[in-house]
C-alpha positions as CSV (number, residue, x, y, z in Angstrom):
1,M,1.1,-7.9,7.1
2,T,-2.4,-6.4,7.5
3,R,-5.1,-8.6,5.9
4,Y,-7.0,-7.0,3.0
5,D,-10.5,-7.7,4.2
6,L,-12.7,-8.7,1.2
7,A,-16.1,-8.2,3.0
8,G,-18.1,-5.5,1.3
9,R,-15.5,-5.0,-1.4
10,T,-16.3,-5.5,-5.1
11,V,-14.2,-7.9,-7.2
12,A,-14.4,-8.1,-11.0
13,L,-13.5,-11.5,-12.4
14,T,-13.1,-12.4,-16.1
15,G,-13.6,-16.0,-17.2
16,S,-16.0,-16.4,-14.4
17,T,-17.8,-19.5,-15.6
18,G,-14.7,-21.6,-16.2
19,G,-13.5,-24.2,-13.8
20,L,-11.2,-21.8,-12.0
21,G,-13.6,-18.9,-12.2
22,I,-16.5,-20.7,-10.6
23,A,-14.5,-22.0,-7.7
24,L,-12.8,-18.6,-7.2
25,A,-16.1,-16.7,-7.3
26,N,-17.6,-19.1,-4.7
27,A,-14.6,-18.6,-2.4
28,L,-14.7,-14.8,-2.8
29,R,-18.4,-14.6,-2.1
30,E,-17.9,-16.7,1.0
31,R,-15.6,-14.0,2.3
32,G,-18.3,-11.4,1.7
33,A,-17.1,-9.9,-1.5
34,N,-19.5,-8.5,-4.1
35,L,-18.9,-9.9,-7.5
36,A,-18.9,-8.5,-11.1
37,L,-18.8,-11.7,-13.1
38,L,-17.5,-11.1,-16.6
39,D,-17.7,-14.0,-19.1
40,L,-18.1,-14.5,-22.9
41,D,-21.4,-16.3,-22.1
42,A,-23.7,-13.6,-20.7
43,E,-26.5,-16.0,-19.7
44,A,-24.1,-18.3,-17.9
45,A,-22.6,-15.4,-16.0
46,Q,-26.0,-14.1,-14.9
47,A,-27.1,-17.6,-13.9
48,Q,-23.9,-17.8,-11.9
49,A,-24.7,-14.5,-10.2
50,E,-28.2,-15.7,-9.2
51,K,-26.7,-18.8,-7.6
52,L,-24.3,-16.6,-5.6
53,G,-27.1,-14.4,-4.1
54,G,-28.5,-12.3,-6.9
55,D,-28.2,-8.7,-8.0
56,T,-27.3,-7.0,-4.7
57,V,-24.1,-9.1,-4.3
58,A,-23.4,-10.6,-7.7
59,R,-24.1,-9.6,-11.2
60,G,-23.1,-11.0,-14.6
61,W,-21.9,-9.3,-17.8
62,G,-21.3,-10.8,-21.2
63,V,-17.8,-9.7,-22.1
64,D,-15.1,-10.8,-24.6
65,V,-11.7,-9.9,-23.2
66,R,-10.6,-9.2,-26.8
67,D,-12.9,-6.2,-26.7
68,L,-11.5,-3.2,-24.7
69,A,-14.6,-1.1,-25.1
70,A,-16.9,-3.9,-23.8
71,L,-14.6,-4.4,-20.8
72,Q,-14.6,-0.6,-20.1
73,T,-18.4,-0.6,-20.3
74,A,-18.7,-3.6,-18.0
75,T,-16.3,-2.3,-15.3
76,D,-17.9,1.1,-15.4
77,E,-21.3,-0.5,-14.9
78,A,-20.1,-2.8,-12.2
79,A,-18.5,0.2,-10.3
80,A,-21.8,2.1,-10.6
81,H,-23.9,-0.9,-9.6
82,F,-22.0,-1.8,-6.5
83,G,-20.8,1.7,-5.7
84,R,-17.1,0.7,-6.0
85,L,-14.6,-1.6,-7.7
86,D,-11.8,-2.7,-5.5
87,V,-10.2,-5.7,-7.1
88,A,-9.9,-7.0,-10.7
89,V,-8.9,-10.6,-11.4
90,A,-7.9,-11.3,-15.0
91,G,-8.8,-15.0,-15.1
92,A,-9.9,-15.7,-18.7
93,G,-7.5,-18.0,-20.5
94,I,-7.2,-20.8,-23.1
95,D,-4.5,-23.2,-24.3
96,T,-3.3,-25.1,-27.3
97,M,-1.2,-28.3,-27.8
98,A,0.8,-27.8,-31.0
99,P,4.4,-27.0,-32.1
100,L,5.4,-23.6,-33.6
101,A,6.2,-25.2,-36.9
102,T,2.7,-26.5,-37.6
103,I,0.3,-24.6,-35.3
104,D,-2.5,-22.8,-37.1
105,P,-1.5,-19.0,-36.9
106,A,-5.0,-18.1,-35.9
107,A,-4.8,-20.6,-33.0
108,Y,-1.5,-19.1,-31.8
109,E,-2.7,-15.5,-32.1
110,R,-6.0,-16.3,-30.3
111,V,-4.0,-17.6,-27.2
112,I,-1.9,-14.5,-27.1
113,D,-4.9,-12.2,-27.6
114,I,-6.9,-13.8,-24.8
115,N,-4.2,-14.8,-22.3
116,L,-1.9,-11.8,-22.6
117,N,-3.7,-8.9,-24.3
118,G,-6.8,-9.8,-22.4
119,V,-5.1,-9.2,-19.1
120,W,-3.9,-5.8,-20.4
121,R,-7.4,-4.9,-21.5
122,T,-8.9,-6.0,-18.2
123,F,-6.4,-4.0,-16.2
124,R,-6.7,-1.0,-18.4
125,A,-10.5,-1.0,-18.0
126,A,-10.5,-1.6,-14.3
127,L,-7.6,0.6,-13.2
128,P,-9.4,3.9,-12.8
129,H,-11.9,2.3,-10.5
130,V,-9.4,0.2,-8.6
131,E,-7.1,3.3,-8.2
132,A,-10.0,5.2,-6.6
133,Q,-10.1,2.5,-3.9
134,R,-6.4,2.0,-3.6
135,G,-7.2,-1.6,-4.5
136,Y,-5.5,-4.6,-6.2
137,L,-5.1,-6.1,-9.6
138,L,-4.4,-9.9,-10.0
139,A,-3.6,-11.8,-13.2
140,I,-3.9,-15.6,-13.4
141,S,-0.6,-16.6,-14.9
142,S,0.9,-20.1,-14.4
143,M,4.0,-22.1,-13.5
144,A,4.3,-22.1,-17.3
145,A,5.7,-18.6,-16.9
146,F,8.8,-20.2,-15.4
147,V,8.8,-23.8,-16.8
148,H,8.6,-23.6,-20.6
149,S,7.2,-26.8,-22.0
150,P,7.3,-27.8,-25.7
151,L,4.1,-27.7,-27.8
152,Q,2.9,-24.7,-25.9
153,V,4.8,-21.7,-27.5
154,S,1.7,-19.5,-27.3
155,Y,0.7,-20.5,-23.8
156,T,4.1,-20.2,-22.2
157,A,4.8,-16.9,-24.0
158,S,1.5,-15.5,-22.8
159,K,2.0,-16.6,-19.2
160,A,5.6,-15.3,-19.1
161,G,4.3,-12.1,-20.6
162,V,1.6,-11.7,-18.0
163,W,4.2,-12.2,-15.2
164,A,6.4,-9.5,-16.8
165,M,3.4,-7.2,-17.3
166,C,2.4,-7.4,-13.7
167,D,6.0,-6.6,-12.5
168,S,6.2,-3.6,-14.8
169,L,2.7,-2.3,-13.9
170,R,3.4,-2.6,-10.2
171,L,6.2,-0.1,-10.5
172,E,3.8,2.3,-12.3
173,V,1.0,2.3,-9.8
174,R,2.6,1.6,-6.4
175,H,2.7,5.4,-5.6
176,L,-1.1,5.4,-6.2
177,G,-1.6,2.7,-3.5
178,V,-2.6,0.0,-6.0
179,G,-1.2,-3.5,-5.6
180,V,-0.5,-5.8,-8.6
181,G,0.1,-9.5,-8.4
182,S,0.4,-12.6,-10.7
183,A,-0.7,-16.0,-9.7
184,H,1.3,-19.1,-10.8
185,P,-0.4,-22.4,-10.0
186,T,0.9,-25.7,-11.3
187,F,-1.4,-28.2,-12.9
188,F,-4.9,-28.5,-11.4
189,R,-8.1,-30.1,-12.5
190,T,-10.4,-27.9,-14.6
191,P,-12.2,-28.5,-17.9
192,M,-9.2,-27.0,-19.7
193,M,-6.8,-29.5,-18.1
194,D,-9.2,-32.3,-18.9
195,D,-8.8,-31.2,-22.6
196,V,-5.0,-31.3,-22.2
197,T,-4.9,-34.7,-20.7
198,A,-7.4,-36.1,-23.2
199,D,-5.4,-34.7,-26.2
200,P,-3.0,-37.3,-27.6
201,A,0.0,-34.9,-27.6
202,G,-0.8,-33.5,-24.1
203,H,-1.2,-36.9,-22.6
204,T,2.0,-38.1,-24.1
205,L,4.0,-35.1,-23.0
206,W,2.8,-35.1,-19.3
207,G,1.7,-38.7,-18.9
208,G,-1.8,-37.8,-17.8
209,N,-0.6,-35.5,-15.0
210,S,-1.1,-38.2,-12.5
211,K,2.3,-38.5,-10.9
212,G,5.8,-37.2,-10.7
213,L,6.9,-33.7,-11.7
214,W,3.6,-33.0,-13.5
215,N,1.2,-34.3,-10.8
216,M,-1.9,-32.1,-10.3
217,V,-2.7,-30.3,-7.1
218,P,-6.3,-30.1,-5.8
219,L,-8.3,-27.2,-7.2
220,E,-9.2,-26.3,-3.5
221,K,-5.5,-25.7,-2.8
222,V,-5.2,-23.4,-5.8
223,I,-8.2,-21.4,-4.8
224,A,-7.0,-21.1,-1.2
225,G,-3.7,-19.8,-2.4
226,I,-5.2,-17.3,-4.8
227,V,-7.6,-15.9,-2.2
228,R,-4.8,-15.7,0.3
229,G,-2.8,-13.8,-2.3
230,I,-5.6,-11.3,-2.7
231,E,-6.0,-10.9,1.0
232,L,-2.2,-10.2,1.3
233,R,-2.1,-8.1,-1.9
234,A,0.8,-10.3,-2.8
235,D,3.2,-9.5,-5.7
236,R,3.3,-13.2,-6.6
237,V,1.2,-16.2,-5.7
238,V,2.8,-19.7,-6.2
239,V,0.7,-22.8,-5.7
240,P,1.9,-25.1,-4.2
241,R,4.2,-22.9,-2.1
242,S,6.8,-25.7,-2.3
243,L,7.5,-24.6,-5.9
244,T,8.4,-21.0,-4.8
245,L,12.1,-21.6,-5.2
246,T,11.5,-22.9,-8.7
247,A,9.5,-19.8,-9.5
248,N,12.1,-17.5,-8.0
249,A,15.1,-19.0,-9.8
250,P,13.8,-20.2,-13.2
251,G,17.2,-19.8,-14.8
252,L,18.8,-22.2,-12.3
253,F,16.2,-25.0,-12.4
254,R,15.0,-24.9,-16.0
255,P,17.7,-27.0,-17.5
256,I,17.2,-29.7,-14.9
257,L,13.4,-29.7,-15.3
258,E,13.8,-29.8,-19.1
259,R,16.2,-32.7,-19.0
260,V,14.1,-34.8,-16.5
261,G,10.6,-33.7,-17.5
262,F,10.8,-33.5,-21.2
263,R,13.0,-36.3,-22.5
264,S,13.7,-36.1,-26.3
265,Q,11.9,-39.4,-27.2
266,T,8.8,-38.2,-25.3
267,V,8.8,-34.8,-27.0
268,R,9.2,-36.4,-30.5
269,R,6.2,-38.7,-29.8
270,A,4.1,-35.7,-28.7
271,L,5.1,-33.7,-31.8
272,N,3.9,-36.5,-34.0
273,L,0.6,-36.6,-32.2
274,A,-0.1,-32.9,-32.2
275,S,-2.9,-31.2,-34.2
276,A,-2.2,-28.0,-36.2
277,S,-5.4,-26.5,-34.9
278,G,-4.2,-26.9,-31.3
279,W,-6.6,-29.7,-30.5
280,H,-7.7,-32.9,-32.1
281,D,-11.3,-32.7,-30.9
282,P,-13.3,-30.0,-32.8
283,A,-15.5,-29.5,-29.7
284,V,-12.5,-28.8,-27.6
285,H,-11.1,-26.4,-30.3
286,E,-14.4,-24.5,-30.2
287,R,-14.4,-24.4,-26.4
288,H,-10.9,-22.9,-26.3
289,Q,-12.0,-20.0,-28.4
290,A,-14.3,-18.9,-25.6
291,G,-11.6,-18.0,-23.1
292,S,-12.9,-19.9,-20.1
293,R,-10.7,-22.3,-18.1
């Protein structure tokens, strides 16, 4: 397959100042891409742009992915500023750790609105510009699209929805020369995952993500896989690739994973520890309203 050379192309990235966003922006810039950095924190996004080389190669915009008009304005300005917009990466995302029966409805709806509706808004705003370049749209989903854990009804629903959205959209735009992909990494270290492992319910459920089924993979491996996926205009990116079979056959492996990975006694303990707001720590709760990983 011909490599999609990123040098000189413009990539828009939402959630740019989160743990995943920073690492991905650095890797894309190393390959010569110009970057439109979209984040809820405008000052942080602009400071990030300055570190990456300044206005000619990177520029920041303050954007809430819950605001379609703001996304449209930002993508329009980015395309005008750089002369083109080739790739859009919908990377903004948050999480919660709470069961359906007790989760604060606002916390549930916030996850869906950022993780799922935010992808739709990002793609909707970027598509006219990406179509003009016969470019590529990528959404950051998760292995949670295939492996559905307890205490994460909003997160797993949003990530499975993103996977389905990308599959549907691909059929709509393939005749236009536009590629659409979804990325599905397993656990990896970011500030968001630090919040999960520090939360009493999350730590109980996954054992700190230090070994076994739920062991984390290095962030560098996730970034390499995502960049490779963009360069291949891949339909699906699974990190690590050893989990590809699991991703391709969720119906076959899910009962086994649920039986081995989520034992009833462990789930009951995690349920008793969960906070209705989604997080025990108020500072963590506040952080996850911002949409940065």
